Backbone as JSON Lines, residues from 0, in Angstrom:
{"i":0,"aa":"M","n":[-50.11,57.2,6.05],"ca":[-49.03,57.76,6.86],"c":[-49.31,57.6,8.34]}
{"i":1,"aa":"K","n":[-50.57,57.87,8.73],"ca":[-50.95,57.74,10.12],"c":[-50.82,56.3,10.58]}
{"i":2,"aa":"R","n":[-51.22,55.35,9.71],"ca":[-51.1,53.93,10.07],"c":[-49.64,53.53,10.25]}
{"i":3,"aa":"L","n":[-48.75,54.06,9.39],"ca":[-47.32,53.77,9.51],"c":[-46.77,54.28,10.83]}
{"i":4,"aa":"L","n":[-47.18,55.49,11.25],"ca":[-46.7,56.05,12.51],"c":[-47.17,55.2,13.69]}
{"i":5,"aa":"I","n":[-48.41,54.68,13.61],"ca":[-48.93,53.82,14.68],"c":[-48.12,52.53,14.76]}
{"i":6,"aa":"I","n":[-47.82,51.93,13.59],"ca":[-47.05,50.69,13.56],"c":[-45.65,50.92,14.15]}
{"i":7,"aa":"L","n":[-45.0,52.04,13.76],"ca":[-43.67,52.34,14.28],"c":[-43.7,52.56,15.79]}
{"i":8,"aa":"A","n":[-44.73,53.24,16.28],"ca":[-44.85,53.48,17.72],"c":[-45.01,52.17,18.47]}
{"i":9,"aa":"L","n":[-45.85,51.27,17.94],"ca":[-46.03,49.96,18.58],"c":[-44.75,49.15,18.55]}
{"i":10,"aa":"F","n":[-44.0,49.25,17.45],"ca":[-42.74,48.51,17.33],"c":[-41.74,48.97,18.37]}
{"i":11,"aa":"F","n":[-41.56,50.29,18.5],"ca":[-40.57,50.8,19.45],"c":[-41.01,50.55,20.89]}
{"i":12,"aa":"T","n":[-42.32,50.57,21.16],"ca":[-42.8,50.26,22.5],"c":[-42.5,48.81,22.85]}
{"i":13,"aa":"A","n":[-42.78,47.91,21.9],"ca":[-42.5,46.48,22.14],"c":[-41.01,46.25,22.29]}
{"i":14,"aa":"H","n":[-40.2,46.95,21.46],"ca":[-38.75,46.77,21.54],"c":[-38.22,47.24,22.89]}
{"i":15,"aa":"S","n":[-38.74,48.37,23.38],"ca":[-38.3,48.88,24.68],"c":[-38.66,47.93,25.8]}
{"i":16,"aa":"A","n":[-39.87,47.37,25.74],"ca":[-40.29,46.42,26.76],"c":[-39.42,45.17,26.73]}
{"i":17,"aa":"F","n":[-39.11,44.71,25.52],"ca":[-38.25,43.53,25.39],"c":[-36.86,43.81,25.94]}
{"i":18,"aa":"A","n":[-36.33,44.99,25.59],"ca":[-34.99,45.34,26.06],"c":[-34.95,45.42,27.58]}
{"i":19,"aa":"E","n":[-35.99,45.98,28.18],"ca":[-36.02,46.09,29.64],"c":[-36.1,44.71,30.28]}
{"i":20,"aa":"D","n":[-36.85,43.78,29.67],"ca":[-36.94,42.43,30.2],"c":[-35.6,41.7,30.07]}
{"i":21,"aa":"E","n":[-34.94,41.88,28.93],"ca":[-33.69,41.17,28.69],"c":[-32.5,41.82,29.4]}
{"i":22,"aa":"W","n":[-32.55,43.14,29.54],"ca":[-31.44,43.88,30.15],"c":[-31.98,44.77,31.27]}
{"i":23,"aa":"P","n":[-32.41,44.17,32.37],"ca":[-32.97,44.97,33.47],"c":[-31.92,45.92,34.05]}
{"i":24,"aa":"R","n":[-32.36,47.12,34.4],"ca":[-31.46,48.15,34.91],"c":[-31.87,48.53,36.33]}
{"i":25,"aa":"R","n":[-30.87,48.63,37.22],"ca":[-31.09,49.09,38.59],"c":[-30.02,50.14,38.9]}
{"i":26,"aa":"F","n":[-30.45,51.35,39.16],"ca":[-29.51,52.4,39.53],"c":[-29.16,52.29,41.01]}
{"i":27,"aa":"F","n":[-27.99,52.83,41.38],"ca":[-27.57,52.71,42.78],"c":[-26.7,53.89,43.19]}
{"i":28,"aa":"F","n":[-26.62,54.06,44.49],"ca":[-25.71,55.02,45.12],"c":[-25.06,54.32,46.3]}
{"i":29,"aa":"S","n":[-23.76,54.53,46.48],"ca":[-23.08,53.91,47.61],"c":[-22.14,54.91,48.27]}
{"i":30,"aa":"A","n":[-21.96,54.75,49.57],"ca":[-21.05,55.58,50.35],"c":[-20.31,54.69,51.33]}
{"i":31,"aa":"G","n":[-19.01,54.94,51.47],"ca":[-18.22,54.09,52.36],"c":[-16.94,54.77,52.8]}
{"i":32,"aa":"F","n":[-16.03,53.95,53.28],"ca":[-14.79,54.45,53.86],"c":[-13.72,53.39,53.68]}
{"i":33,"aa":"G","n":[-12.47,53.83,53.46],"ca":[-11.39,52.87,53.27],"c":[-10.04,53.45,53.63]}
{"i":34,"aa":"M","n":[-9.03,52.62,53.48],"ca":[-7.66,52.98,53.81],"c":[-6.78,52.84,52.57]}
{"i":35,"aa":"F","n":[-5.94,53.87,52.34],"ca":[-4.96,53.86,51.26],"c":[-3.59,53.47,51.8]}
{"i":36,"aa":"A","n":[-2.83,52.74,51.01],"ca":[-1.39,52.58,51.2],"c":[-0.76,52.91,49.86]}
{"i":37,"aa":"S","n":[0.4,53.59,49.9],"ca":[0.96,54.13,48.67],"c":[2.47,53.95,48.63]}
{"i":38,"aa":"T","n":[2.98,53.7,47.43],"ca":[4.43,53.6,47.24],"c":[4.78,54.04,45.83]}
{"i":39,"aa":"G","n":[6.01,54.58,45.66],"ca":[6.42,55.01,44.33],"c":[7.31,56.22,44.36]}
{"i":40,"aa":"D","n":[7.29,56.99,43.26],"ca":[8.2,58.13,43.1],"c":[7.97,59.23,44.12]}
{"i":41,"aa":"M","n":[6.73,59.38,44.61],"ca":[6.46,60.4,45.62],"c":[7.3,60.16,46.88]}
{"i":42,"aa":"N","n":[7.66,58.92,47.12],"ca":[8.44,58.57,48.3],"c":[9.93,58.45,47.99]}
{"i":43,"aa":"E","n":[10.33,58.8,46.75],"ca":[11.72,58.54,46.35],"c":[12.39,59.67,45.58]}
{"i":44,"aa":"R","n":[11.64,60.63,45.02],"ca":[12.23,61.63,44.13],"c":[11.95,63.05,44.57]}
{"i":45,"aa":"V","n":[12.96,63.91,44.45],"ca":[12.83,65.36,44.62],"c":[13.0,65.99,43.24]}
{"i":46,"aa":"L","n":[12.11,66.9,42.87],"ca":[12.14,67.53,41.56],"c":[12.9,68.86,41.61]}
{"i":47,"aa":"S","n":[13.55,69.18,40.5],"ca":[14.23,70.45,40.36],"c":[13.82,71.05,39.02]}
{"i":48,"aa":"M","n":[13.35,72.32,39.03],"ca":[12.94,72.98,37.79],"c":[13.17,74.47,37.91]}
{"i":49,"aa":"K","n":[13.16,75.16,36.77],"ca":[13.4,76.59,36.74],"c":[12.09,77.34,36.54]}
{"i":50,"aa":"D","n":[12.0,78.53,37.2],"ca":[10.82,79.36,37.0],"c":[11.01,80.23,35.77]}
{"i":51,"aa":"T","n":[10.08,81.14,35.53],"ca":[10.12,81.94,34.3],"c":[11.32,82.89,34.27]}
{"i":52,"aa":"S","n":[11.9,83.2,35.43],"ca":[13.05,84.09,35.46],"c":[14.38,83.33,35.47]}
{"i":53,"aa":"G","n":[14.32,82.0,35.43],"ca":[15.53,81.2,35.41],"c":[16.02,80.74,36.76]}
{"i":54,"aa":"R","n":[15.3,81.08,37.83],"ca":[15.7,80.62,39.15],"c":[15.33,79.15,39.33]}
{"i":55,"aa":"T","n":[16.16,78.43,40.08],"ca":[15.92,77.01,40.31],"c":[14.96,76.81,41.47]}
{"i":56,"aa":"Q","n":[13.99,75.96,41.26],"ca":[12.98,75.65,42.27],"c":[13.07,74.17,42.62]}
{"i":57,"aa":"K","n":[13.0,73.85,43.9],"ca":[12.98,72.47,44.37],"c":[11.56,72.12,44.82]}
{"i":58,"aa":"I","n":[11.11,70.94,44.39],"ca":[9.8,70.45,44.82],"c":[10.02,69.15,45.58]}
{"i":59,"aa":"Y","n":[9.69,69.2,46.87],"ca":[9.79,68.02,47.73],"c":[8.38,67.45,47.87]}
{"i":60,"aa":"P","n":[8.09,66.31,47.27],"ca":[6.72,65.8,47.29],"c":[6.33,65.27,48.67]}
{"i":61,"aa":"P","n":[5.03,65.14,48.92],"ca":[4.6,64.54,50.19],"c":[5.02,63.08,50.28]}
{"i":62,"aa":"D","n":[5.47,62.69,51.44],"ca":[5.92,61.31,51.66],"c":[4.7,60.46,51.98]}
{"i":63,"aa":"L","n":[3.97,60.07,50.94],"ca":[2.69,59.39,51.13],"c":[2.9,58.01,51.75]}
{"i":64,"aa":"G","n":[2.09,57.69,52.72],"ca":[2.14,56.38,53.35],"c":[0.76,55.79,53.43]}
{"i":65,"aa":"V","n":[0.23,55.66,54.64],"ca":[-1.11,55.12,54.88],"c":[-2.03,56.27,55.28]}
{"i":66,"aa":"F","n":[-3.19,56.34,54.65],"ca":[-4.16,57.39,54.98],"c":[-5.56,56.9,54.66]}
{"i":67,"aa":"A","n":[-6.54,57.58,55.2],"ca":[-7.94,57.16,55.05],"c":[-8.67,58.08,54.08]}
{"i":68,"aa":"S","n":[-9.76,57.58,53.51],"ca":[-10.54,58.37,52.58],"c":[-11.99,57.89,52.53]}
{"i":69,"aa":"P","n":[-12.96,58.81,52.49],"ca":[-14.33,58.41,52.15],"c":[-14.42,58.04,50.68]}
{"i":70,"aa":"D","n":[-15.48,57.37,50.31],"ca":[-15.6,56.81,48.96],"c":[-17.07,56.87,48.55]}
{"i":71,"aa":"F","n":[-17.36,57.51,47.41],"ca":[-18.75,57.68,46.95],"c":[-18.87,57.19,45.51]}
{"i":72,"aa":"T","n":[-19.98,56.5,45.21],"ca":[-20.19,55.96,43.87],"c":[-21.66,56.09,43.47]}
{"i":73,"aa":"I","n":[-21.9,56.47,42.22],"ca":[-23.22,56.39,41.61],"c":[-23.08,55.58,40.33]}
{"i":74,"aa":"G","n":[-24.12,54.82,39.99],"ca":[-24.0,54.01,38.78],"c":[-25.26,53.25,38.47]}
{"i":75,"aa":"V","n":[-25.11,52.3,37.56],"ca":[-26.23,51.48,37.14],"c":[-25.76,50.04,36.96]}
{"i":76,"aa":"N","n":[-26.59,49.1,37.41],"ca":[-26.38,47.68,37.18],"c":[-27.26,47.26,36.0]}
{"i":77,"aa":"V","n":[-26.65,46.75,34.95],"ca":[-27.38,46.24,33.78],"c":[-27.08,44.75,33.67]}
{"i":78,"aa":"R","n":[-28.05,43.94,34.09],"ca":[-27.81,42.51,34.24],"c":[-26.58,42.3,35.13]}
{"i":79,"aa":"E","n":[-25.58,41.55,34.64],"ca":[-24.4,41.28,35.45],"c":[-23.3,42.33,35.31]}
{"i":80,"aa":"F","n":[-23.59,43.41,34.59],"ca":[-22.59,44.46,34.37],"c":[-22.9,45.69,35.22]}
{"i":81,"aa":"T","n":[-21.84,46.38,35.65],"ca":[-21.97,47.62,36.4],"c":[-21.13,48.71,35.73]}
{"i":82,"aa":"I","n":[-21.76,49.86,35.52],"ca":[-21.07,51.05,35.02],"c":[-21.25,52.13,36.07]}
{"i":83,"aa":"A","n":[-20.15,52.75,36.53],"ca":[-20.27,53.65,37.68],"c":[-19.3,54.81,37.58]}
{"i":84,"aa":"F","n":[-19.61,55.85,38.35],"ca":[-18.72,56.99,38.56],"c":[-18.37,57.03,40.04]}
{"i":85,"aa":"N","n":[-17.07,57.08,40.34],"ca":[-16.58,57.01,41.72],"c":[-15.79,58.27,42.07]}
{"i":86,"aa":"F","n":[-15.92,58.69,43.34],"ca":[-15.21,59.89,43.8],"c":[-14.64,59.64,45.19]}
{"i":87,"aa":"Q","n":[-13.34,59.97,45.36],"ca":[-12.66,59.85,46.64],"c":[-11.97,61.17,46.95]}
{"i":88,"aa":"I","n":[-11.96,61.56,48.24],"ca":[-11.3,62.8,48.63],"c":[-10.82,62.68,50.07]}
{"i":89,"aa":"W","n":[-9.63,63.22,50.35],"ca":[-9.15,63.24,51.73],"c":[-8.21,64.42,51.92]}
{"i":90,"aa":"S","n":[-8.04,64.82,53.18],"ca":[-7.1,65.87,53.54],"c":[-6.42,65.46,54.83]}
{"i":91,"aa":"S","n":[-5.08,65.5,54.85],"ca":[-4.35,65.11,56.06],"c":[-2.95,65.71,56.03]}
{"i":92,"aa":"E","n":[-2.3,65.72,57.17],"ca":[-0.95,66.25,57.27],"c":[0.05,65.18,56.88]}
{"i":93,"aa":"Q","n":[1.02,65.55,56.02],"ca":[2.0,64.6,55.5],"c":[3.42,65.09,55.76]}
{"i":94,"aa":"K","n":[4.33,64.15,55.93],"ca":[5.75,64.48,55.94],"c":[6.19,64.88,54.54]}
{"i":95,"aa":"I","n":[7.27,65.66,54.44],"ca":[7.78,66.12,53.16],"c":[9.03,65.31,52.83]}
{"i":96,"aa":"Y","n":[9.0,64.58,51.72],"ca":[10.11,63.7,51.38],"c":[11.34,64.51,50.96]}
{"i":97,"aa":"G","n":[12.5,64.15,51.52],"ca":[13.77,64.71,51.09],"c":[14.12,66.07,51.66]}
{"i":98,"aa":"Y","n":[13.2,66.72,52.36],"ca":[13.51,68.05,52.9],"c":[14.41,67.9,54.12]}
{"i":99,"aa":"P","n":[15.48,68.72,54.2],"ca":[16.45,68.55,55.3],"c":[15.85,68.63,56.69]}
{"i":100,"aa":"D","n":[14.87,69.5,56.88],"ca":[14.24,69.64,58.19],"c":[13.06,68.68,58.27]}
{"i":101,"aa":"E","n":[13.24,67.58,58.97],"ca":[12.21,66.54,59.0],"c":[10.98,66.96,59.8]}
{"i":102,"aa":"S","n":[11.08,68.05,60.55],"ca":[9.93,68.51,61.32],"c":[8.92,69.25,60.45]}
{"i":103,"aa":"V","n":[9.33,69.66,59.25],"ca":[8.43,70.38,58.36],"c":[7.42,69.42,57.75]}
{"i":104,"aa":"K","n":[6.15,69.78,57.85],"ca":[5.07,68.97,57.28],"c":[4.14,69.88,56.49]}
{"i":105,"aa":"G","n":[3.25,69.29,55.75],"ca":[2.29,70.07,54.98],"c":[0.96,69.36,54.86]}
{"i":106,"aa":"N","n":[-0.11,70.12,54.84],"ca":[-1.44,69.53,54.64],"c":[-1.63,69.18,53.17]}
{"i":107,"aa":"S","n":[-2.06,67.95,52.93],"ca":[-2.3,67.47,51.57],"c":[-3.8,67.34,51.31]}
{"i":108,"aa":"L","n":[-4.22,67.74,50.13],"ca":[-5.58,67.52,49.67],"c":[-5.5,66.64,48.43]}
{"i":109,"aa":"Y","n":[-6.12,65.48,48.5],"ca":[-6.09,64.5,47.42],"c":[-7.51,64.22,46.98]}
{"i":110,"aa":"W","n":[-7.74,64.2,45.66],"ca":[-9.03,63.72,45.19],"c":[-8.87,62.96,43.88]}
{"i":111,"aa":"R","n":[-9.76,62.02,43.7],"ca":[-9.74,61.14,42.53],"c":[-11.16,60.97,42.02]}
{"i":112,"aa":"A","n":[-11.34,61.15,40.71],"ca":[-12.63,60.9,40.05],"c":[-12.42,59.8,39.02]}
{"i":113,"aa":"S","n":[-13.24,58.74,39.1],"ca":[-13.01,57.54,38.27],"c":[-14.29,57.12,37.57]}
{"i":114,"aa":"T","n":[-14.12,56.53,36.4],"ca":[-15.18,55.75,35.78],"c":[-14.82,54.27,35.96]}
{"i":115,"aa":"E","n":[-15.82,53.46,36.29],"ca":[-15.56,52.05,36.6],"c":[-16.49,51.15,35.78]}
{"i":116,"aa":"F","n":[-15.95,49.99,35.41],"ca":[-16.73,48.97,34.71],"c":[-16.49,47.64,35.42]}
{"i":117,"aa":"M","n":[-17.58,46.97,35.81],"ca":[-17.48,45.73,36.58],"c":[-18.29,44.62,35.92]}
{"i":118,"aa":"Y","n":[-17.83,43.39,36.13],"ca":[-18.6,42.19,35.79],"c":[-18.89,41.45,37.09]}
{"i":119,"aa":"N","n":[-20.17,41.13,37.33],"ca":[-20.6,40.53,38.59],"c":[-20.97,39.06,38.39]}
{"i":120,"aa":"F","n":[-20.15,38.18,38.95],"ca":[-20.44,36.75,38.9],"c":[-21.61,36.44,39.84]}
{"i":121,"aa":"F","n":[-22.37,35.4,39.5],"ca":[-23.5,34.88,40.28],"c":[-24.73,35.8,40.21]}
{"i":122,"aa":"W","n":[-24.73,36.81,39.32],"ca":[-25.93,37.61,39.15],"c":[-27.07,36.71,38.7]}
{"i":123,"aa":"P","n":[-28.31,36.86,39.17],"ca":[-28.85,37.91,40.05],"c":[-28.97,37.49,41.51]}
{"i":124,"aa":"E","n":[-28.12,36.63,42.0],"ca":[-28.21,36.18,43.38],"c":[-27.92,37.33,44.35]}
{"i":125,"aa":"D","n":[-28.27,37.12,45.62],"ca":[-28.01,38.14,46.63],"c":[-26.52,38.27,46.94]}
{"i":126,"aa":"F","n":[-25.77,37.2,46.68],"ca":[-24.32,37.22,46.9],"c":[-23.63,37.23,45.54]}
{"i":127,"aa":"Q","n":[-22.83,38.26,45.26],"ca":[-22.15,38.39,43.98],"c":[-20.68,38.75,44.19]}
{"i":128,"aa":"V","n":[-19.86,38.32,43.26],"ca":[-18.43,38.64,43.27],"c":[-18.13,39.43,42.0]}
{"i":129,"aa":"G","n":[-17.54,40.61,42.17],"ca":[-17.29,41.47,41.02],"c":[-15.81,41.68,40.75]}
{"i":130,"aa":"V","n":[-15.47,41.78,39.48],"ca":[-14.11,42.15,39.05],"c":[-14.26,43.2,37.96]}
{"i":131,"aa":"G","n":[-13.29,44.12,37.89],"ca":[-13.41,45.16,36.89],"c":[-12.2,46.05,36.81]}
{"i":132,"aa":"A","n":[-12.39,47.16,36.08],"ca":[-11.3,48.09,35.83],"c":[-11.82,49.52,35.96]}
{"i":133,"aa":"A","n":[-10.87,50.45,36.12],"ca":[-11.23,51.86,36.28],"c":[-10.21,52.74,35.58]}
{"i":134,"aa":"Y","n":[-10.67,53.91,35.17],"ca":[-9.78,54.95,34.67],"c":[-10.1,56.22,35.43]}
{"i":135,"aa":"S","n":[-9.09,56.91,35.94],"ca":[-9.35,58.04,36.83],"c":[-8.42,59.21,36.58]}
{"i":136,"aa":"Y","n":[-8.86,60.37,37.08],"ca":[-8.07,61.58,37.1],"c":[-7.82,61.95,38.55]}
{"i":137,"aa":"T","n":[-6.57,62.37,38.87],"ca":[-6.17,62.59,40.25],"c":[-5.41,63.89,40.4]}
{"i":138,"aa":"T","n":[-5.65,64.6,41.51],"ca":[-4.81,65.73,41.87],"c":[-4.34,65.57,43.31]}
{"i":139,"aa":"L","n":[-3.16,66.11,43.6],"ca":[-2.57,66.05,44.94],"c":[-1.92,67.4,45.22]}
{"i":140,"aa":"T","n":[-2.5,68.16,46.14],"ca":[-2.0,69.49,46.49],"c":[-1.48,69.47,47.91]}
{"i":141,"aa":"T","n":[-0.23,69.95,48.12],"ca":[0.41,69.88,49.44],"c":[1.14,71.18,49.75]}
{"i":142,"aa":"E","n":[0.99,71.66,50.98],"ca":[1.7,72.84,51.45],"c":[3.18,72.52,51.67]}
{"i":143,"aa":"N","n":[4.0,73.58,51.68],"ca":[5.42,73.5,52.07],"c":[6.22,72.49,51.24]}
{"i":144,"aa":"T","n":[5.93,72.41,49.95],"ca":[6.64,71.45,49.1],"c":[7.46,72.11,48.0]}
{"i":145,"aa":"A","n":[7.13,73.34,47.59],"ca":[7.86,74.04,46.53],"c":[8.7,75.14,47.16]}
{"i":146,"aa":"Y","n":[10.03,75.08,46.95],"ca":[10.95,76.03,47.59],"c":[11.77,76.75,46.53]}
{"i":147,"aa":"I","n":[11.84,78.1,46.67],"ca":[12.66,78.92,45.8],"c":[13.14,80.12,46.61]}
{"i":148,"aa":"D","n":[14.45,80.34,46.63],"ca":[15.05,81.42,47.42],"c":[14.63,81.35,48.88]}
{"i":149,"aa":"G","n":[14.5,80.14,49.4],"ca":[14.17,79.96,50.81],"c":[12.71,80.14,51.16]}
{"i":150,"aa":"E","n":[11.86,80.46,50.19],"ca":[10.44,80.64,50.44],"c":[9.67,79.4,50.01]}
{"i":151,"aa":"A","n":[8.69,79.03,50.83],"ca":[7.92,77.82,50.58],"c":[6.53,78.15,50.06]}
{"i":152,"aa":"S","n":[6.02,77.31,49.17],"ca":[4.65,77.42,48.69],"c":[4.13,76.01,48.42]}
{"i":153,"aa":"E","n":[2.89,75.91,47.99],"ca":[2.31,74.6,47.75],"c":[2.56,74.15,46.32]}
{"i":154,"aa":"S","n":[2.47,72.85,46.12],"ca":[2.54,72.26,44.78],"c":[1.28,71.45,44.53]}
{"i":155,"aa":"E","n":[0.9,71.37,43.27],"ca":[-0.26,70.57,42.88],"c":[0.14,69.64,41.75]}
{"i":156,"aa":"F","n":[0.15,68.34,42.05],"ca":[0.43,67.32,41.03],"c":[-0.88,66.86,40.41]}
{"i":157,"aa":"M","n":[-0.85,66.67,39.09],"ca":[-2.05,66.24,38.36],"c":[-1.7,65.08,37.44]}
{"i":158,"aa":"G","n":[-2.6,64.11,37.34],"ca":[-2.33,62.97,36.48],"c":[-3.5,62.02,36.37]}
{"i":159,"aa":"S","n":[-3.25,60.89,35.73],"ca":[-4.28,59.89,35.47],"c":[-3.83,58.54,36.01]}
{"i":160,"aa":"S","n":[-4.76,57.59,36.0],"ca":[-4.4,56.24,36.45],"c":[-5.34,55.22,35.84]}
{"i":161,"aa":"I","n":[-4.88,53.99,35.8],"ca":[-5.74,52.85,35.51],"c":[-5.81,52.01,36.78]}
{"i":162,"aa":"G","n":[-6.93,51.35,36.99],"ca":[-7.11,50.59,38.22],"c":[-7.74,49.24,38.0]}
{"i":163,"aa":"L","n":[-7.5,48.35,38.94],"ca":[-8.14,47.03,38.99],"c":[-8.99,46.97,40.25]}
{"i":164,"aa":"I","n":[-10.17,46.37,40.14],"ca":[-11.13,46.35,41.25],"c":[-11.62,44.93,41.47]}
{"i":165,"aa":"A","n":[-11.76,44.54,42.73],"ca":[-12.41,43.28,43.1],"c":[-13.29,43.56,44.3]}
{"i":166,"aa":"N","n":[-14.52,43.04,44.28],"ca":[-15.41,43.26,45.42],"c":[-16.31,42.06,45.66]}
{"i":167,"aa":"V","n":[-16.94,42.09,46.8],"ca":[-17.96,41.11,47.18],"c":[-19.2,41.89,47.55]}
{"i":168,"aa":"K","n":[-20.31,41.55,46.93],"ca":[-21.56,42.29,47.16],"c":[-22.6,41.35,47.77]}
{"i":169,"aa":"Y","n":[-23.13,41.75,48.93],"ca":[-24.15,40.93,49.58],"c":[-25.36,41.8,49.89]}
{"i":170,"aa":"Y","n":[-26.51,41.45,49.28],"ca":[-27.74,42.2,49.5],"c":[-28.44,41.67,50.75]}
{"i":171,"aa":"I","n":[-28.38,42.46,51.82],"ca":[-29.07,42.07,53.05],"c":[-30.57,42.38,52.95]}
{"i":172,"aa":"L","n":[-30.92,43.33,52.08],"ca":[-32.3,43.63,51.72],"c":[-32.34,43.82,50.2]}
{"i":173,"aa":"D","n":[-33.53,43.89,49.64],"ca":[-33.63,44.04,48.19],"c":[-32.96,45.31,47.71]}
{"i":174,"aa":"H","n":[-33.0,46.38,48.51],"ca":[-32.46,47.67,48.1],"c":[-31.12,48.0,48.76]}
{"i":175,"aa":"L","n":[-30.62,47.13,49.63],"ca":[-29.44,47.49,50.4],"c":[-28.41,46.36,50.39]}
{"i":176,"aa":"A","n":[-27.14,46.73,50.07],"ca":[-26.07,45.74,50.02],"c":[-24.85,46.25,50.78]}
{"i":177,"aa":"I","n":[-24.09,45.32,51.33],"ca":[-22.79,45.6,51.91],"c":[-21.73,45.17,50.89]}
{"i":178,"aa":"V","n":[-20.77,46.07,50.6],"ca":[-19.8,45.8,49.54],"c":[-18.38,46.06,50.04]}
{"i":179,"aa":"P","n":[-17.66,45.06,50.55],"ca":[-16.23,45.22,50.8],"c":[-15.46,45.07,49.47]}
{"i":180,"aa":"Y","n":[-14.34,45.76,49.33],"ca":[-13.65,45.77,48.05],"c":[-12.18,46.12,48.2]}
{"i":181,"aa":"I","n":[-11.43,45.84,47.15],"ca":[-10.03,46.22,47.02],"c":[-9.87,46.89,45.66]}
{"i":182,"aa":"K","n":[-9.14,48.02,45.64],"ca":[-8.83,48.72,44.4],"c":[-7.33,49.0,44.35]}
{"i":183,"aa":"I","n":[-6.73,48.79,43.19],"ca":[-5.31,49.08,42.99],"c":[-5.2,50.04,41.81]}
{"i":184,"aa":"Y","n":[-4.61,51.22,42.07],"ca":[-4.44,52.23,41.04],"c":[-2.96,52.4,40.7]}
{"i":185,"aa":"E","n":[-2.66,52.38,39.42],"ca":[-1.31,52.73,38.95],"c":[-1.39,54.14,38.38]}
{"i":186,"aa":"N","n":[-0.82,55.09,39.1],"ca":[-1.01,56.5,38.82],"c":[0.24,57.11,38.19]}
{"i":187,"aa":"W","n":[0.05,57.92,37.14],"ca":[1.17,58.67,36.6],"c":[0.83,60.17,36.67]}
{"i":188,"aa":"F","n":[1.61,60.91,37.49],"ca":[1.46,62.35,37.58],"c":[2.33,62.99,36.5]}
{"i":189,"aa":"K","n":[1.7,63.68,35.55],"ca":[2.42,64.21,34.39],"c":[2.54,65.72,34.39]}
{"i":190,"aa":"N","n":[1.87,66.41,35.31],"ca":[1.96,67.86,35.41],"c":[2.1,68.27,36.87]}
{"i":191,"aa":"V","n":[2.73,69.43,37.08],"ca":[2.8,69.99,38.43],"c":[2.63,71.5,38.31]}
{"i":192,"aa":"Y","n":[1.89,72.07,39.24],"ca":[1.66,73.51,39.27],"c":[2.23,74.09,40.56]}
{"i":193,"aa":"T","n":[3.03,75.15,40.44],"ca":[3.51,75.92,41.59],"c":[3.32,77.4,41.26]}
{"i":194,"aa":"E","n":[3.32,78.21,42.29],"ca":[3.13,79.65,42.09],"c":[4.27,80.25,41.26]}
{"i":195,"aa":"A","n":[5.51,79.77,41.48],"ca":[6.66,80.34,40.79],"c":[6.76,79.88,39.34]}
{"i":196,"aa":"S","n":[6.54,78.59,39.1],"ca":[6.72,78.03,37.75],"c":[5.43,77.86,36.98]}
{"i":197,"aa":"E","n":[4.31,78.03,37.68],"ca":[2.99,77.79,37.1],"c":[2.88,76.34,36.61]}
{"i":198,"aa":"L","n":[2.08,76.09,35.57],"ca":[1.84,74.7,35.14],"c":[3.0,74.2,34.28]}
{"i":199,"aa":"C","n":[3.61,73.09,34.7],"ca":[4.75,72.52,33.97],"c":[4.5,71.05,33.68]}
{"i":200,"aa":"D","n":[4.91,70.62,32.48],"ca":[4.91,69.2,32.14],"c":[6.17,68.56,32.72]}
{"i":201,"aa":"L","n":[6.02,67.38,33.3],"ca":[7.17,66.68,33.85],"c":[7.86,65.88,32.75]}
{"i":202,"aa":"D","n":[9.19,66.04,32.64],"ca":[9.94,65.27,31.64],"c":[9.86,63.78,31.92]}
{"i":203,"aa":"S","n":[9.9,63.44,33.19],"ca":[9.76,62.05,33.63],"c":[8.59,61.99,34.6]}
{"i":204,"aa":"Y","n":[7.55,61.24,34.25],"ca":[6.35,61.18,35.08],"c":[6.68,60.68,36.49]}
{"i":205,"aa":"M","n":[5.88,61.15,37.46],"ca":[5.95,60.63,38.82],"c":[4.96,59.48,38.91]}
{"i":206,"aa":"W","n":[5.47,58.26,39.03],"ca":[4.63,57.07,39.1],"c":[4.38,56.72,40.56]}
{"i":207,"aa":"Q","n":[3.12,56.43,40.86],"ca":[2.75,56.1,42.24],"c":[1.67,55.03,42.21]}
{"i":208,"aa":"T","n":[1.85,53.99,43.02],"ca":[0.86,52.92,43.14],"c":[0.06,53.12,44.42]}
{"i":209,"aa":"F","n":[-1.26,53.1,44.3],"ca":[-2.16,53.26,45.44],"c":[-2.93,51.96,45.65]}
{"i":210,"aa":"F","n":[-2.89,51.44,46.87],"ca":[-3.69,50.29,47.26],"c":[-4.81,50.79,48.17]}
{"i":211,"aa":"F","n":[-6.05,50.44,47.85],"ca":[-7.2,50.96,48.6],"c":[-8.1,49.79,48.98]}
{"i":212,"aa":"A","n":[-8.38,49.66,50.27],"ca":[-9.3,48.63,50.76],"c":[-10.37,49.31,51.6]}
{"i":213,"aa":"G","n":[-11.62,48.97,51.35],"ca":[-12.69,49.63,52.08],"c":[-13.98,48.85,52.03]}
{"i":214,"aa":"V","n":[-15.03,49.46,52.55],"ca":[-16.36,48.85,52.54],"c":[-17.38,49.97,52.37]}
{"i":215,"aa":"T","n":[-18.42,49.69,51.58],"ca":[-19.48,50.67,51.37],"c":[-20.84,50.02,51.61]}
{"i":216,"aa":"L","n":[-21.82,50.88,51.84],"ca":[-23.22,50.49,51.82],"c":[-23.83,50.97,50.5]}
{"i":217,"aa":"Q","n":[-24.44,50.06,49.77],"ca":[-24.98,50.39,48.45],"c":[-26.52,50.32,48.48]}
{"i":218,"aa":"F","n":[-27.13,51.41,48.05],"ca":[-28.59,51.48,47.96],"c":[-28.98,51.49,46.49]}
{"i":219,"aa":"R","n":[-29.78,50.52,46.05],"ca":[-30.2,50.48,44.65],"c":[-31.68,50.79,44.55]}
{"i":220,"aa":"F","n":[-32.07,51.35,43.41],"ca":[-33.47,51.76,43.23],"c":[-33.88,51.62,41.77]}
């Protein structure tokens, strides 16, 4: 029995060493900054719904246009493949779409958490070109967007998206790379929360396309 345990231990040790040689892993962290451009239902539709007492509530979404966001990623490179977790967050003042008083604005808080999968051409060279896809969860909270009986409150839209990613990665040092990239997210907001109506499912999803271009510094270890 003892001899069998020794043989199994040697086998798994050799297998692990072989796997590491064949599938080398390098973990990384990156931080950067980019610009969003957005178009879709947020810029075209006003919602109408009833609260629990039957009163009609109007939701005027933020008129999303161009805005900036920091961008953070942690992940692992396994040979020419990359698996990563990405996080973006921003807060800025937005116009309110469809509201009669155009001077009314509201502060928006947007955040997105994504899982990403990339394939890197020209690996393991210092210059690589990556293409991939992402799946993410998104929330968008904005002041002065939900109106009932003349009183305003905030709304919070929640939904998911799929994304396409393309980047260029150049390692200026063994542990440091510059990564400019483009990401396109097709987002569907399927729920909205307001103080009067609480959490509601949308009969017709709010579809919004986000274009994101930015650059990060990536540190691998």
